[in-house]
A tleap script that builds the chain and sets N, CA, C and O, in Angstrom:
source leaprc.protein.ff14SB
mol = sequence {
  NMET ASP ARG ASP ARG PRO ALA ARG LEU GLY
  ARG PRO ARG TYR VAL PRO SER ARG LYS VAL
  CYS SER PHE CYS ALA SER LYS THR ASN GLU
  LEU ASP TYR LYS ASP THR GLU LYS LEU HIE
  ASN PHE VAL SER GLU ARG GLY LYS ILE SER
  PRO ARG ARG ARG THR GLY THR CYS ALA LYS
  HIE GLN ARG ILE VAL ALA ARG ALA VAL LYS
  ARG ALA ARG HIE LEU ALA LEU LEU PRO TYR
  ILE PRO SER HIE MET ARG LYS ALA SER SER
  VAL GLY ALA GLY CSER
}
set mol.1.N position { 126.915 -30.830 11.630 }
set mol.1.CA position { 126.812 -30.869 13.574 }
set mol.1.C position { 126.197 -29.084 14.031 }
set mol.1.O position { 125.565 -28.667 15.002 }
set mol.2.N position { 126.547 -28.659 13.262 }
set mol.2.CA position { 126.004 -26.836 13.383 }
set mol.2.C position { 124.465 -26.574 13.462 }
set mol.2.O position { 123.679 -26.007 14.221 }
set mol.3.N position { 124.431 -27.420 12.052 }
set mol.3.CA position { 123.070 -26.943 11.629 }
set mol.3.C position { 122.267 -27.193 13.001 }
set mol.3.O position { 121.367 -26.433 13.360 }
set mol.4.N position { 122.604 -28.146 13.620 }
set mol.4.CA position { 121.357 -29.013 14.544 }
set mol.4.C position { 120.808 -27.895 15.448 }
set mol.4.O position { 119.661 -27.598 15.783 }
set mol.5.N position { 122.394 -27.214 15.815 }
set mol.5.CA position { 121.749 -26.155 17.093 }
set mol.5.C position { 120.563 -25.404 16.818 }
set mol.5.O position { 120.198 -25.162 15.667 }
set mol.6.N position { 119.861 -24.972 17.995 }
set mol.6.CA position { 119.277 -23.700 18.129 }
set mol.6.C position { 119.860 -22.475 17.538 }
set mol.6.O position { 121.080 -22.368 17.417 }
set mol.7.N position { 118.853 -21.331 17.080 }
set mol.7.CA position { 119.569 -19.910 17.033 }
set mol.7.C position { 119.691 -19.350 18.734 }
set mol.7.O position { 119.027 -19.664 19.722 }
set mol.8.N position { 120.584 -18.609 18.600 }
set mol.8.CA position { 120.594 -18.230 20.098 }
set mol.8.C position { 120.298 -17.055 20.553 }
set mol.8.O position { 120.710 -15.988 20.098 }
set mol.9.N position { 119.439 -17.240 21.641 }
set mol.9.CA position { 118.216 -16.102 22.092 }
set mol.9.C position { 118.551 -15.808 22.793 }
set mol.9.O position { 119.149 -16.393 23.697 }
set mol.10.N position { 118.020 -13.674 22.501 }
set mol.10.CA position { 118.832 -13.001 23.650 }
set mol.10.C position { 119.312 -12.030 22.688 }
set mol.10.O position { 119.294 -12.116 21.460 }
set mol.11.N position { 119.758 -11.063 23.447 }
set mol.11.CA position { 120.565 -9.932 23.481 }
set mol.11.C position { 121.789 -10.355 22.279 }
set mol.11.O position { 122.476 -11.375 22.221 }
set mol.12.N position { 121.755 -8.972 21.231 }
set mol.12.CA position { 122.788 -9.822 20.235 }
set mol.12.C position { 123.888 -8.528 20.693 }
set mol.12.O position { 123.685 -7.349 20.982 }
set mol.13.N position { 125.482 -9.599 20.582 }
set mol.13.CA position { 126.500 -9.045 21.346 }
set mol.13.C position { 127.211 -7.227 20.513 }
set mol.13.O position { 127.337 -6.500 19.527 }
set mol.14.N position { 127.479 -7.519 22.218 }
set mol.14.CA position { 127.421 -5.985 21.509 }
set mol.14.C position { 129.301 -5.145 20.941 }
set mol.14.O position { 130.358 -4.953 21.543 }
set mol.15.N position { 129.011 -4.995 20.105 }
set mol.15.CA position { 129.809 -3.901 19.335 }
set mol.15.C position { 130.398 -2.496 19.326 }
set mol.15.O position { 130.145 -1.478 18.681 }
set mol.16.N position { 131.009 -2.714 19.987 }
set mol.16.CA position { 131.297 -0.643 19.445 }
set mol.16.C position { 132.046 -0.455 18.281 }
set mol.16.O position { 132.785 -1.204 17.641 }
set mol.17.N position { 131.592 1.048 18.105 }
set mol.17.CA position { 131.963 1.424 16.557 }
set mol.17.C position { 133.549 1.816 17.191 }
set mol.17.O position { 134.099 1.895 18.290 }
set mol.18.N position { 133.857 1.989 15.840 }
set mol.18.CA position { 135.524 2.006 15.713 }
set mol.18.C position { 135.723 3.708 16.263 }
set mol.18.O position { 135.191 4.648 15.673 }
set mol.19.N position { 136.413 3.830 17.242 }
set mol.19.CA position { 136.728 5.545 17.364 }
set mol.19.C position { 137.712 5.618 16.305 }
set mol.19.O position { 138.196 4.665 15.695 }
set mol.20.N position { 138.046 7.303 16.093 }
set mol.20.CA position { 138.502 7.918 15.296 }
set mol.20.C position { 139.800 8.693 15.740 }
set mol.20.O position { 139.916 9.616 16.547 }
set mol.21.N position { 140.510 8.204 15.161 }
set mol.21.CA position { 142.475 9.272 15.401 }
set mol.21.C position { 141.514 10.020 15.517 }
set mol.21.O position { 140.417 10.060 14.961 }
set mol.22.N position { 142.330 11.037 16.819 }
set mol.22.CA position { 142.423 12.715 17.419 }
set mol.22.C position { 143.246 12.563 16.419 }
set mol.22.O position { 142.496 12.998 15.545 }
set mol.23.N position { 144.984 12.059 15.408 }
set mol.23.CA position { 145.243 12.700 15.161 }
set mol.23.C position { 145.177 12.744 13.928 }
set mol.23.O position { 145.826 13.621 13.359 }
set mol.24.N position { 144.599 12.072 13.368 }
set mol.24.CA position { 143.931 11.496 11.522 }
set mol.24.C position { 143.672 13.174 11.887 }
set mol.24.O position { 144.257 14.148 11.413 }
set mol.25.N position { 142.419 13.115 13.052 }
set mol.25.CA position { 141.017 14.077 12.952 }
set mol.25.C position { 141.209 15.600 12.832 }
set mol.25.O position { 140.562 16.482 12.268 }
set mol.26.N position { 142.481 15.583 13.667 }
set mol.26.CA position { 142.710 17.158 13.662 }
set mol.26.C position { 144.157 17.483 12.501 }
set mol.26.O position { 144.772 18.548 12.554 }
set mol.27.N position { 144.519 16.351 11.494 }
set mol.27.CA position { 145.132 16.073 10.773 }
set mol.27.C position { 146.847 17.028 10.987 }
set mol.27.O position { 147.513 17.765 10.260 }
set mol.28.N position { 147.044 16.272 12.926 }
set mol.28.CA position { 148.551 16.464 13.331 }
set mol.28.C position { 149.381 15.208 13.028 }
set mol.28.O position { 148.720 14.212 12.732 }
set mol.29.N position { 150.715 15.086 13.052 }
set mol.29.CA position { 151.399 14.183 13.251 }
set mol.29.C position { 152.396 14.708 14.320 }
set mol.29.O position { 153.518 14.201 14.349 }
set mol.30.N position { 152.143 15.466 15.001 }
set mol.30.CA position { 153.170 16.138 15.835 }
set mol.30.C position { 152.516 15.633 17.521 }
set mol.30.O position { 151.409 15.911 17.981 }
set mol.31.N position { 153.641 14.816 18.185 }
set mol.31.CA position { 153.434 14.875 19.214 }
set mol.31.C position { 154.638 14.727 20.038 }
set mol.31.O position { 155.305 13.694 20.096 }
set mol.32.N position { 154.894 15.876 20.708 }
set mol.32.CA position { 155.665 16.287 21.185 }
set mol.32.C position { 156.135 15.337 22.970 }
set mol.32.O position { 155.269 14.899 23.728 }
set mol.33.N position { 157.017 15.282 23.123 }
set mol.33.CA position { 157.842 14.708 24.468 }
set mol.33.C position { 157.251 15.100 25.235 }
set mol.33.O position { 156.337 14.543 25.842 }
set mol.34.N position { 157.951 16.867 25.437 }
set mol.34.CA position { 158.342 17.688 25.948 }
set mol.34.C position { 156.366 18.233 26.791 }
set mol.34.O position { 156.198 18.985 27.752 }
set mol.35.N position { 155.170 17.455 25.905 }
set mol.35.CA position { 153.976 17.681 25.906 }
set mol.35.C position { 153.218 16.606 26.873 }
set mol.35.O position { 152.363 15.749 26.651 }
set mol.36.N position { 154.219 17.219 28.564 }
set mol.36.CA position { 153.420 15.841 29.498 }
set mol.36.C position { 151.542 16.350 29.298 }
set mol.36.O position { 150.886 15.605 28.570 }
set mol.37.N position { 151.154 16.986 29.636 }
set mol.37.CA position { 150.071 16.604 29.455 }
set mol.37.C position { 148.961 16.476 28.459 }
set mol.37.O position { 147.760 16.237 28.592 }
set mol.38.N position { 149.537 16.649 27.674 }
set mol.38.CA position { 148.573 15.067 26.136 }
set mol.38.C position { 148.586 13.721 26.653 }
set mol.38.O position { 147.724 12.851 26.778 }
set mol.39.N position { 150.347 13.840 27.033 }
set mol.39.CA position { 151.315 12.386 27.149 }
set mol.39.C position { 149.983 12.203 27.761 }
set mol.39.O position { 148.973 12.250 27.059 }
set mol.40.N position { 149.933 12.005 28.976 }
set mol.40.CA position { 149.384 11.482 30.642 }
set mol.40.C position { 148.248 11.167 29.988 }
set mol.40.O position { 147.758 10.311 30.725 }
set mol.41.N position { 147.071 11.397 28.521 }
set mol.41.CA position { 145.742 10.924 28.713 }
set mol.41.C position { 146.314 9.423 27.992 }
set mol.41.O position { 145.566 8.454 28.124 }
set mol.42.N position { 147.771 9.205 27.152 }
set mol.42.CA position { 147.977 8.332 26.638 }
set mol.42.C position { 148.584 6.852 28.246 }
set mol.42.O position { 148.680 5.636 28.075 }
set mol.43.N position { 148.741 7.307 29.025 }
set mol.43.CA position { 149.473 6.433 30.146 }
set mol.43.C position { 148.181 6.061 31.204 }
set mol.43.O position { 147.565 7.038 31.629 }
set mol.44.N position { 147.700 4.605 31.689 }
set mol.44.CA position { 147.180 4.457 33.385 }
set mol.44.C position { 147.730 4.566 33.769 }
set mol.44.O position { 148.877 4.262 33.440 }
set mol.45.N position { 147.424 5.057 34.724 }
set mol.45.CA position { 146.771 5.145 36.306 }
set mol.45.C position { 148.072 4.198 37.079 }
set mol.45.O position { 148.592 4.513 38.149 }
set mol.46.N position { 148.437 2.979 36.247 }
set mol.46.CA position { 149.250 2.381 36.659 }
set mol.46.C position { 150.779 2.828 35.580 }
set mol.46.O position { 151.944 2.620 35.239 }
set mol.47.N position { 150.196 3.180 35.532 }
set mol.47.CA position { 151.985 4.100 34.225 }
set mol.47.C position { 152.207 3.194 33.537 }
set mol.47.O position { 153.363 2.792 33.667 }
set mol.48.N position { 151.281 2.351 32.430 }
set mol.48.CA position { 151.399 1.893 31.082 }
set mol.48.C position { 150.794 2.438 30.666 }
set mol.48.O position { 149.723 2.885 31.078 }
set mol.49.N position { 151.771 2.672 28.864 }
set mol.49.CA position { 151.474 2.649 27.691 }
set mol.49.C position { 149.774 2.545 27.182 }
set mol.49.O position { 149.698 1.550 26.461 }
set mol.50.N position { 148.925 2.962 27.259 }
set mol.50.CA position { 147.534 2.589 26.757 }
set mol.50.C position { 147.185 2.025 26.081 }
set mol.50.O position { 147.287 2.693 25.052 }
set mol.51.N position { 146.436 0.390 25.663 }
set mol.51.CA position { 146.322 0.394 24.175 }
set mol.51.C position { 145.763 0.647 23.233 }
set mol.51.O position { 144.586 0.762 23.575 }
set mol.52.N position { 145.917 0.939 21.466 }
set mol.52.CA position { 145.274 1.048 20.868 }
set mol.52.C position { 143.521 1.240 20.764 }
set mol.52.O position { 142.726 2.134 20.474 }
set mol.53.N position { 143.486 -0.277 21.219 }
set mol.53.CA position { 142.104 -0.372 20.394 }
set mol.53.C position { 141.347 1.063 22.525 }
set mol.53.O position { 140.595 2.016 22.321 }
set mol.54.N position { 141.680 0.834 23.561 }
set mol.54.CA position { 141.004 2.069 24.409 }
set mol.54.C position { 141.023 3.340 24.416 }
set mol.54.O position { 140.268 4.098 25.025 }
set mol.55.N position { 142.352 3.718 23.374 }
set mol.55.CA position { 142.566 5.201 22.985 }
set mol.55.C position { 141.910 5.660 22.217 }
set mol.55.O position { 141.597 6.822 22.479 }
set mol.56.N position { 141.192 4.925 20.551 }
set mol.56.CA position { 141.324 4.889 19.409 }
set mol.56.C position { 142.288 5.252 18.494 }
set mol.56.O position { 141.819 5.693 17.445 }
set mol.57.N position { 143.623 5.200 18.570 }
set mol.57.CA position { 144.543 5.715 17.618 }
set mol.57.C position { 145.002 4.734 16.305 }
set mol.57.O position { 145.046 3.504 16.327 }
set mol.58.N position { 145.322 5.590 15.193 }
set mol.58.CA position { 145.839 4.223 14.307 }
set mol.58.C position { 147.277 4.208 15.118 }
set mol.58.O position { 147.888 5.044 15.783 }
set mol.59.N position { 147.562 2.525 14.640 }
set mol.59.CA position { 148.918 2.242 14.185 }
set mol.59.C position { 150.411 2.886 14.110 }
set mol.59.O position { 151.578 2.721 14.466 }
set mol.60.N position { 149.680 3.593 13.511 }
set mol.60.CA position { 151.570 4.670 13.107 }
set mol.60.C position { 150.866 6.172 14.173 }
set mol.60.O position { 151.588 7.168 14.160 }
set mol.61.N position { 149.471 6.273 15.061 }
set mol.61.CA position { 150.292 7.502 15.521 }
set mol.61.C position { 150.316 6.695 16.761 }
set mol.61.O position { 151.362 7.003 17.332 }
set mol.62.N position { 149.639 5.764 17.496 }
set mol.62.CA position { 150.352 4.703 18.482 }
set mol.62.C position { 151.373 4.905 18.550 }
set mol.62.O position { 151.724 5.658 19.458 }
set mol.63.N position { 152.706 4.180 17.361 }
set mol.63.CA position { 153.705 4.405 17.699 }
set mol.63.C position { 154.611 5.485 17.802 }
set mol.63.O position { 155.791 5.323 18.110 }
set mol.64.N position { 153.965 6.868 17.488 }
set mol.64.CA position { 153.908 7.792 17.943 }
set mol.64.C position { 154.387 8.080 19.487 }
set mol.64.O position { 155.344 8.421 20.180 }
set mol.65.N position { 152.913 7.660 19.508 }
set mol.65.CA position { 152.368 8.634 20.733 }
set mol.65.C position { 153.525 7.384 22.415 }
set mol.65.O position { 153.922 7.824 23.493 }
set mol.66.N position { 153.656 6.026 21.903 }
set mol.66.CA position { 154.851 5.099 22.934 }
set mol.66.C position { 156.519 5.675 22.819 }
set mol.66.O position { 157.498 5.608 23.562 }
set mol.67.N position { 156.228 6.292 21.398 }
set mol.67.CA position { 158.146 6.574 21.424 }
set mol.67.C position { 157.857 7.633 21.900 }
set mol.67.O position { 158.395 7.380 22.978 }
set mol.68.N position { 157.315 9.016 22.100 }
set mol.68.CA position { 157.035 9.692 23.015 }
set mol.68.C position { 157.448 9.718 24.758 }
set mol.68.O position { 158.229 10.241 25.553 }
set mol.69.N position { 155.828 8.346 24.640 }
set mol.69.CA position { 155.784 8.584 26.230 }
set mol.69.C position { 157.292 7.737 27.216 }
set mol.69.O position { 157.425 7.465 28.409 }
set mol.70.N position { 158.186 7.553 26.026 }
set mol.70.CA position { 159.043 6.398 26.026 }
set mol.70.C position { 160.036 7.543 26.615 }
set mol.70.O position { 160.288 7.755 27.801 }
set mol.71.N position { 160.583 8.296 25.350 }
set mol.71.CA position { 161.316 9.135 25.294 }
set mol.71.C position { 161.229 10.145 26.511 }
set mol.71.O position { 162.256 10.565 27.043 }
set mol.72.N position { 159.388 10.689 27.124 }
set mol.72.CA position { 159.578 11.510 28.554 }
set mol.72.C position { 159.647 10.468 29.448 }
set mol.72.O position { 160.194 10.890 30.467 }
set mol.73.N position { 159.409 9.530 29.531 }
set mol.73.CA position { 160.579 8.563 31.734 }
set mol.73.C position { 161.476 8.923 30.935 }
set mol.73.O position { 161.796 10.009 31.417 }
set mol.74.N position { 162.439 8.690 29.578 }
set mol.74.CA position { 163.704 8.251 29.799 }
set mol.74.C position { 164.459 9.910 30.354 }
set mol.74.O position { 165.557 9.819 30.904 }
set mol.75.N position { 163.872 11.274 30.194 }
set mol.75.CA position { 164.552 12.081 30.536 }
set mol.75.C position { 163.542 12.860 31.939 }
set mol.75.O position { 163.626 13.941 32.522 }
set mol.76.N position { 162.798 11.904 32.038 }
set mol.76.CA position { 162.003 11.945 33.371 }
set mol.76.C position { 161.298 13.194 34.085 }
set mol.76.O position { 161.368 13.931 35.069 }
set mol.77.N position { 160.224 12.804 32.356 }
set mol.77.CA position { 159.545 14.176 32.991 }
set mol.77.C position { 157.808 13.505 32.824 }
set mol.77.O position { 156.769 14.150 32.961 }
set mol.78.N position { 157.938 12.157 32.520 }
set mol.78.CA position { 156.995 11.371 33.178 }
set mol.78.C position { 157.617 10.509 33.855 }
set mol.78.O position { 158.796 10.206 33.671 }
set mol.79.N position { 156.719 9.938 34.881 }
set mol.79.CA position { 157.747 8.966 35.900 }
set mol.79.C position { 156.887 7.194 35.591 }
set mol.79.O position { 155.710 6.845 35.494 }
set mol.80.N position { 158.820 6.124 35.497 }
set mol.80.CA position { 158.270 5.170 34.664 }
set mol.80.C position { 157.096 4.616 36.164 }
set mol.80.O position { 156.128 3.917 35.866 }
set mol.81.N position { 157.200 4.797 36.867 }
set mol.81.CA position { 156.333 3.971 38.419 }
set mol.81.C position { 155.304 5.391 38.682 }
set mol.81.O position { 155.583 6.562 38.423 }
set mol.82.N position { 154.063 4.844 39.271 }
set mol.82.CA position { 153.843 6.555 39.402 }
set mol.82.C position { 153.426 6.255 41.139 }
set mol.82.O position { 152.960 5.298 41.758 }
set mol.83.N position { 153.828 7.472 41.448 }
set mol.83.CA position { 154.623 8.169 42.955 }
set mol.83.C position { 153.346 7.301 44.585 }
set mol.83.O position { 153.536 7.504 45.784 }
set mol.84.N position { 152.351 6.532 44.050 }
set mol.84.CA position { 150.795 6.537 44.497 }
set mol.84.C position { 151.353 4.148 45.139 }
set mol.84.O position { 151.101 3.329 46.023 }
set mol.85.N position { 152.303 4.315 43.616 }
set mol.85.CA position { 152.398 2.934 43.349 }
set mol.85.C position { 153.870 2.175 44.571 }
set mol.85.O position { 154.055 1.037 45.003 }
set mol.86.N position { 154.969 4.065 44.829 }
set mol.86.CA position { 156.147 3.094 45.222 }
set mol.86.C position { 155.486 2.844 45.925 }
set mol.86.O position { 154.309 3.174 46.070 }
set mol.87.N position { 156.918 1.430 47.194 }
set mol.87.CA position { 156.733 1.291 48.215 }
set mol.87.C position { 157.906 2.617 49.231 }
set mol.87.O position { 158.656 3.459 48.737 }
set mol.88.N position { 157.696 2.385 50.415 }
set mol.88.CA position { 158.320 3.457 51.524 }
set mol.88.C position { 159.313 2.834 51.602 }
set mol.88.O position { 160.386 3.424 51.721 }
set mol.89.N position { 159.210 0.835 51.536 }
set mol.89.CA position { 160.750 0.739 51.885 }
set mol.89.C position { 161.576 -0.274 50.832 }
set mol.89.O position { 161.102 -1.409 50.780 }
set mol.90.N position { 162.911 0.016 49.868 }
set mol.90.CA position { 162.747 -0.385 49.158 }
set mol.90.C position { 163.259 -1.832 48.944 }
set mol.90.O position { 163.769 -2.485 49.854 }
set mol.91.N position { 163.144 -2.142 48.089 }
set mol.91.CA position { 162.900 -3.838 48.012 }
set mol.91.C position { 164.236 -4.488 48.105 }
set mol.91.O position { 165.332 -3.928 48.079 }
set mol.92.N position { 163.855 -6.323 48.269 }
set mol.92.CA position { 165.051 -6.627 48.409 }
set mol.92.C position { 165.238 -6.127 50.376 }
set mol.92.O position { 166.139 -6.892 50.721 }
set mol.93.N position { 165.038 -5.708 51.019 }
set mol.93.CA position { 164.723 -5.191 52.350 }
set mol.93.C position { 164.265 -6.188 53.544 }
set mol.93.O position { 163.205 -6.046 54.154 }
set mol.94.N position { 165.547 -7.584 53.883 }
set mol.94.CA position { 164.627 -8.887 54.763 }
set mol.94.C position { 163.906 -9.262 55.763 }
set mol.94.O position { 163.321 -10.275 56.148 }
set mol.95.N position { 164.288 -7.044 56.447 }
set mol.95.CA position { 163.389 -6.917 57.630 }
set mol.95.C position { 161.963 -6.652 57.708 }
set mol.95.O position { 161.407 -6.586 58.804 }
savepdb mol mol.pdb
quit
């Protein structure tokens, strides 16, 4: 049945090239949770940890990044929720 269909015409599907892990390229395994400048590159503007396909890190270093971000959040070096996302009123206020 698939053989009867005509070939798709048009542009070929865009497949982005694989990003190289910046940690593997520089041969560093260290990412300190106190280095908030570097950790901000791996956190979205909404405060979420960015996925591997966006940052280009390998699986090993993505786990290290996630662990460092979570530690920095726990110690209040990074916010869980960015300040522009917080509401002025408390949650559950009825009026």
